[in-house]
C-alpha positions, 0 to 999 in steps of 0.5 A: 598710301601704301595699302591703297596701292596693294589693294590696286596691285591685287585688283589689277592682278585679279582682273588680269587673272580673270581675263585670262581665263576667259574662253575667247571661243564664247561670246555673252551677249545678255549677262543673265545666260551666264547661270547656264554658260560659264564663259571660262569653260573649255570646249573638250575634243571627244572623238576624231577621224569621223566623216559627218557626225550627227544626231547626238543623243544622251543614253541615260541608261548606259550614261553615254553619248549616242551619235551617227555618222551619216557617211559611214552608214554607222551609230557610235557610243561614247562614254567616259570609261571606254570612249567612242565605239561602233554601236549599231552598223549599218545605221540608216541604209539597210536595203529597205527603201530604193535610194541613189546607192551613194551620198548621205545615206546613213542614219541622221537624228536619234531620239531615245523612246519612253521605253529606252529603244533607239528611234533613227532618221534613216537617210537611205531607207527613207523612214523613221524606225526603231531598234533595241538599244544594244550594240549590233552588226545585224540590226533588226530595225522595225519601221514606225513610219515611212510614207505620207499618204502612200508616197515615200518620204524623202529622207527623214532627217531630224526628230523629237518626241512629245510627252504623249509619244507623238513624233515631230520629225523633218524630211528634206531630201539630203538622201538625194544629196550629190556630194560631189557637186553639191546639189540636190538630184532629180531622181524618179525615186523621190516621190514627194515634191516638197520637204515637209515637217510632220507629226507622227501619232503612235496611237492613231498611226496617222501622219499629220503634215505640219507645214511644206512651206519651208524650203529646206528644213532640218533640225527641230525641237519643242518648246518646254510647254510644247506649244511651239516647235522650232524649225531650222531652215537651211540656206543651201538654196537661197542663202537665206538661213534662218530659225522658224517656229510654229504654233502648234495650235493653229500650225501658223509659221513664222520667222523666229530668228535670223541674223545676216550679219552673223551669216556673213561673218561666219561658216555655219549652218541652221542645223541641229538644235536642242532646247534647255529646260530654262526655254533657251534655245541651243542651235547650230548656226553661223559660228558654232553653237547660237544661244537664243532666248524664248522671246528670239534674243541672241544671248551667247555664241559658243564657237566651235567652227562648222557643226551639225548638232547638239545635245545635252545630258540628262542633268544638263551638265554638259553640252555636246556637239557634233562638227561638220565637214573640216571639223569632223569631231565631237566635242563637249563643253561644261555648263552651269546647272 
């Protein structure tokens, strides 16, 4: 009898101990995701005192996280050894293109190309540009693409690169967004009357319009087989945010994921996203990061508060997250890999 009581006490203590270790900011909806997400992992704060951090990308060559501050027009670098420091300034508004002269004009989405260069979506310069991956206070950007059929882009926002080097990118008009009124500004400088999703082929120099049927597209990412392009639709214009997907064989657009209960319960926008090698999509959304299966099932929620974007390191050991207004920080959380 005593042995049985001892076993019950030990079991109870272990259970309490396990419960204490659970991170209350992590909610698991499908246990299968626990092979990627450790529900006891702690959220680490890496960088503070920013304005609007965005565009995180892992730079394998220096074992560092690159990210931007859109409002300060700067690109930063963070690593374990040195912490965060300014890396490239200015990042997205160099005087290349006419713009409003104020607002959200820095670089946004970033990528690293096959040669190790940085590709940046530049709000102020209204283009996608390439720059050498080195520190500079007098950067020399090379234009990759800055127009569609002769009309200057609005303000390219996010991008992803396919295996053949093609660049998929979104072009909402955030360079024409007034932070005081929190509304988009009508301007004669804006030449395109829609917010497009594009594919740029660097070999042919041809820019293809994938769709203009998403009123406010933002982050985007390719599925591992590159047959599907996921796109986040923000709800700032119609309060109807959701994730979309495009079948790249026929450019057919459809809703991939939406959850109005989440949107009503939590702060946060469908903004940036990344696709894990497992095919699961890690997207910013109501309540932080939402982890969604390729079938559109919500598997987990990681509550970082309002955030803008996320990125994995090379081996998917960590998920890095950039915060939004009121939460202007950079975080990371360790994953199971």
